[in-house]
C-alpha positions as a LaTeX table, in Angstrom:
\begin{tabular}{lrrr}
\hline
Residue & $x$ (\AA) & $y$ (\AA) & $z$ (\AA) \\
\hline
Ser1 & 56.37 & 21.84 & $-24.66$ \\
Ile2 & 58.38 & 22.06 & $-27.85$ \\
Asn3 & 61.56 & 20.09 & $-28.58$ \\
Asp4 & 63.36 & 20.40 & $-31.91$ \\
Ser5 & 60.14 & 21.83 & $-33.45$ \\
Arg6 & 58.11 & 18.77 & $-32.35$ \\
Lys7 & 54.99 & 19.34 & $-30.26$ \\
Leu8 & 55.05 & 17.28 & $-27.05$ \\
Thr9 & 52.65 & 16.91 & $-24.15$ \\
Ile10 & 55.14 & 15.34 & $-21.75$ \\
Gln11 & 58.83 & 15.98 & $-22.20$ \\
Gly12 & 61.36 & 13.94 & $-20.24$ \\
Arg13 & 64.53 & 15.73 & $-19.20$ \\
Ala14 & 68.06 & 14.41 & $-18.82$ \\
Val15 & 69.16 & 13.34 & $-15.36$ \\
Ser16 & 71.91 & 15.97 & $-15.32$ \\
Phe17 & 70.12 & 19.21 & $-14.44$ \\
Asp18 & 71.24 & 22.51 & $-15.95$ \\
Asp19 & 69.50 & 25.47 & $-14.31$ \\
Thr20 & 70.37 & 27.71 & $-17.27$ \\
Glu21 & 68.30 & 25.57 & $-19.61$ \\
Thr22 & 65.11 & 27.10 & $-21.03$ \\
Ile23 & 62.06 & 25.24 & $-22.27$ \\
Pro24 & 59.72 & 26.81 & $-24.84$ \\
Leu25 & 56.02 & 26.20 & $-24.17$ \\
Gly26 & 53.23 & 26.55 & $-26.67$ \\
Tyr27 & 49.53 & 25.85 & $-26.54$ \\
Lys28 & 46.41 & 25.56 & $-28.64$ \\
Ser29 & 43.04 & 26.91 & $-27.51$ \\
Thr30 & 39.64 & 26.38 & $-29.09$ \\
Ile31 & 38.06 & 29.03 & $-26.84$ \\
Ala32 & 38.96 & 32.60 & $-25.94$ \\
Gly33 & 39.23 & 33.53 & $-22.29$ \\
Asp34 & 41.38 & 33.47 & $-19.19$ \\
Phe35 & 43.54 & 30.46 & $-18.39$ \\
Thr36 & 45.79 & 29.63 & $-15.44$ \\
Ile37 & 49.14 & 27.84 & $-15.43$ \\
Ala38 & 50.08 & 26.30 & $-12.09$ \\
Ile39 & 52.31 & 23.69 & $-10.52$ \\
Asp40 & 50.17 & 21.24 & $-8.56$ \\
His41 & 53.13 & 19.92 & $-6.58$ \\
Ala42 & 56.85 & 19.45 & $-7.01$ \\
Asp43 & 59.06 & 16.65 & $-5.81$ \\
Gly44 & 62.62 & 15.48 & $-6.16$ \\
Leu45 & 64.96 & 18.10 & $-7.53$ \\
Phe46 & 62.14 & 20.62 & $-8.00$ \\
Ala47 & 60.80 & 20.41 & $-4.44$ \\
Asp48 & 63.07 & 23.29 & $-3.41$ \\
His49 & 63.75 & 24.91 & $-6.78$ \\
Ala50 & 62.07 & 27.87 & $-8.44$ \\
Val51 & 60.40 & 27.47 & $-11.82$ \\
Tyr52 & 59.85 & 30.73 & $-13.69$ \\
Leu53 & 57.28 & 31.12 & $-16.45$ \\
Glu54 & 58.06 & 33.93 & $-18.89$ \\
Asp55 & 55.13 & 35.26 & $-20.93$ \\
Lys56 & 56.76 & 36.60 & $-24.10$ \\
Thr57 & 53.55 & 38.40 & $-25.09$ \\
Thr58 & 53.21 & 40.50 & $-21.93$ \\
Gly59 & 56.84 & 40.48 & $-20.78$ \\
Lys60 & 55.79 & 39.23 & $-17.33$ \\
Val61 & 57.63 & 36.55 & $-15.39$ \\
Gln62 & 55.99 & 34.47 & $-12.66$ \\
Asp63 & 57.69 & 32.17 & $-10.17$ \\
Leu64 & 55.26 & 29.24 & $-10.38$ \\
Ala65 & 56.48 & 27.91 & $-7.03$ \\
Ala66 & 55.23 & 31.17 & $-5.47$ \\
Gly67 & 51.90 & 31.38 & $-7.30$ \\
Asn68 & 49.81 & 30.66 & $-10.35$ \\
Tyr69 & 49.91 & 32.65 & $-13.59$ \\
Thr70 & 46.64 & 33.71 & $-15.23$ \\
Phe71 & 46.60 & 35.03 & $-18.78$ \\
Ala72 & 44.07 & 35.95 & $-21.45$ \\
Thr73 & 44.08 & 34.26 & $-24.83$ \\
Ala74 & 42.26 & 34.25 & $-28.12$ \\
Ile75 & 41.38 & 31.16 & $-30.12$ \\
Gly76 & 44.37 & 29.76 & $-31.94$ \\
Thr77 & 47.75 & 28.08 & $-31.72$ \\
Phe78 & 50.51 & 29.96 & $-29.92$ \\
Ala79 & 53.73 & 28.00 & $-30.30$ \\
Glu80 & 56.14 & 30.52 & $-28.78$ \\
Arg81 & 54.24 & 32.44 & $-26.11$ \\
Phe82 & 55.88 & 31.00 & $-22.98$ \\
Val83 & 59.34 & 29.93 & $-21.82$ \\
Leu84 & 60.18 & 28.03 & $-18.63$ \\
His85 & 63.33 & 29.03 & $-16.75$ \\
Tyr86 & 64.88 & 27.39 & $-13.71$ \\
Ser87 & 67.02 & 30.33 & $-12.66$ \\
Ser88 & 66.37 & 34.05 & $-12.38$ \\
Lys89 & 69.81 & 34.62 & $-13.86$ \\
Asn90 & 69.61 & 32.47 & $-16.99$ \\
Leu91 & 68.94 & 35.40 & $-19.31$ \\
Gly92 & 72.25 & 36.95 & $-18.33$ \\
Thr93 & 70.51 & 39.92 & $-16.76$ \\
Gly94 & 70.32 & 39.13 & $-13.05$ \\
Asp95 & 66.76 & 39.08 & $-11.75$ \\
Phe96 & 64.66 & 39.26 & $-14.88$ \\
Glu97 & 61.61 & 39.82 & $-12.71$ \\
Asn98 & 62.99 & 43.32 & $-12.13$ \\
Leu99 & 64.46 & 43.90 & $-15.60$ \\
Glu100 & 61.76 & 46.45 & $-16.42$ \\
Asn101 & 63.28 & 48.73 & $-13.77$ \\
Phe102 & 66.52 & 48.88 & $-15.77$ \\
Val103 & 64.88 & 50.35 & $-18.89$ \\
Leu104 & 64.56 & 54.13 & $-18.73$ \\
Val105 & 62.72 & 56.35 & $-21.20$ \\
Ser106 & 62.89 & 60.13 & $-20.78$ \\
Val107 & 61.99 & 63.23 & $-22.78$ \\
Lys108 & 63.83 & 66.54 & $-22.71$ \\
Glu109 & 63.36 & 69.32 & $-25.26$ \\
Lys110 & 61.53 & 66.98 & $-27.69$ \\
Val111 & 64.37 & 64.42 & $-27.60$ \\
Ile112 & 63.43 & 60.94 & $-26.40$ \\
Lys113 & 66.23 & 59.05 & $-24.68$ \\
Val114 & 65.98 & 55.27 & $-24.20$ \\
Thr115 & 68.62 & 53.68 & $-21.98$ \\
Thr116 & 69.18 & 50.33 & $-20.35$ \\
Ser117 & 71.82 & 49.39 & $-17.83$ \\
Lys118 & 71.50 & 45.62 & $-18.01$ \\
Glu119 & 71.11 & 44.54 & $-21.64$ \\
Thr120 & 71.59 & 45.85 & $-25.17$ \\
Leu121 & 68.62 & 47.46 & $-26.93$ \\
Lys122 & 67.29 & 45.43 & $-29.85$ \\
Asp123 & 64.20 & 47.29 & $-31.12$ \\
Val124 & 62.40 & 50.51 & $-30.16$ \\
Ala125 & 58.96 & 51.52 & $-31.43$ \\
Ile126 & 56.95 & 54.62 & $-30.52$ \\
Tyr127 & 53.17 & 54.77 & $-30.75$ \\
Asp128 & 50.65 & 57.48 & $-30.07$ \\
Ile129 & 47.87 & 56.70 & $-27.59$ \\
Ser130 & 45.60 & 55.46 & $-30.41$ \\
Gly131 & 48.20 & 52.83 & $-31.37$ \\
Lys132 & 49.52 & 54.51 & $-34.52$ \\
Leu133 & 53.20 & 53.73 & $-35.14$ \\
Leu134 & 55.18 & 56.99 & $-35.17$ \\
Tyr135 & 58.78 & 55.70 & $-35.09$ \\
Glu136 & 60.58 & 52.38 & $-35.33$ \\
Lys137 & 64.25 & 51.46 & $-35.04$ \\
Asn138 & 65.36 & 47.83 & $-35.37$ \\
Lys139 & 68.77 & 46.33 & $-34.59$ \\
Val140 & 69.77 & 49.18 & $-32.27$ \\
Gly141 & 72.74 & 47.24 & $-30.84$ \\
Asn142 & 73.52 & 49.75 & $-28.10$ \\
Thr143 & 72.51 & 50.53 & $-24.51$ \\
Glu144 & 71.30 & 54.02 & $-25.43$ \\
Leu145 & 69.19 & 55.52 & $-28.22$ \\
Leu146 & 68.43 & 59.21 & $-28.78$ \\
Ile147 & 65.42 & 60.07 & $-30.94$ \\
Ser148 & 65.43 & 63.72 & $-31.95$ \\
Asn149 & 63.57 & 63.73 & $-35.25$ \\
Leu150 & 60.12 & 62.67 & $-34.04$ \\
Gln151 & 57.37 & 64.75 & $-35.61$ \\
Ser152 & 54.64 & 64.76 & $-32.98$ \\
Ser153 & 52.47 & 67.18 & $-31.10$ \\
Asn154 & 52.44 & 67.41 & $-27.31$ \\
Gln155 & 50.86 & 64.13 & $-26.20$ \\
Val156 & 51.29 & 60.88 & $-24.31$ \\
Leu157 & 53.41 & 58.38 & $-26.24$ \\
Leu158 & 53.96 & 54.66 & $-25.73$ \\
Val159 & 57.57 & 53.56 & $-26.16$ \\
Lys160 & 57.92 & 49.81 & $-26.73$ \\
Val161 & 61.44 & 48.60 & $-25.97$ \\
Thr162 & 62.73 & 45.13 & $-26.82$ \\
Leu163 & 66.10 & 44.03 & $-25.45$ \\
Glu164 & 68.53 & 41.58 & $-27.08$ \\
Asn165 & 67.27 & 38.81 & $-24.76$ \\
Asp166 & 63.73 & 39.44 & $-26.18$ \\
Phe167 & 62.44 & 40.99 & $-22.95$ \\
Thr168 & 59.85 & 43.60 & $-23.96$ \\
Thr169 & 58.40 & 46.46 & $-21.95$ \\
Thr170 & 56.28 & 49.48 & $-22.84$ \\
Lys171 & 56.79 & 52.83 & $-21.11$ \\
Lys172 & 54.52 & 55.88 & $-21.21$ \\
Val173 & 56.06 & 59.33 & $-21.67$ \\
Ile174 & 54.69 & 62.83 & $-22.10$ \\
Phe175 & 56.14 & 64.29 & $-25.28$ \\
Lys176 & 56.40 & 68.08 & $-25.16$ \\
\hline
\end{tabular}
């Protein structure tokens, strides 16, 4: 884990437990491939407490008490890929496992509408299916964004939405 920008392998925690605390996790890999993060067993305070692993690259969240998390990686050092959470409410969004359901992207008459009911929009980027960036808006600061000036033919678009809490999801829409 990481504490005050120092890399640690074992990090002791204070006796007073705060379930809103988050712990950044990084790793270094000398091989590319699939890896699994798991909790072998939990005792004491954590015997009956959920531990959520947030993958900031994919936007997925896994309750490690309920199951392992497998992810793909390249060779390298990834200091900010994961975050541990002890509560599903510590991002201020309710169940962040279901946060993706609160981001809506729709198209009507060549106007793309991005809305969220749980958190403020931070960044929105639109890509064509080949990955070419067509539109980008940073620091949105609102729960709704209308995009009416997109110059694109009728096609499938990927709309990448990042919320203020850094949750990221990508939605597919048919632009016509």
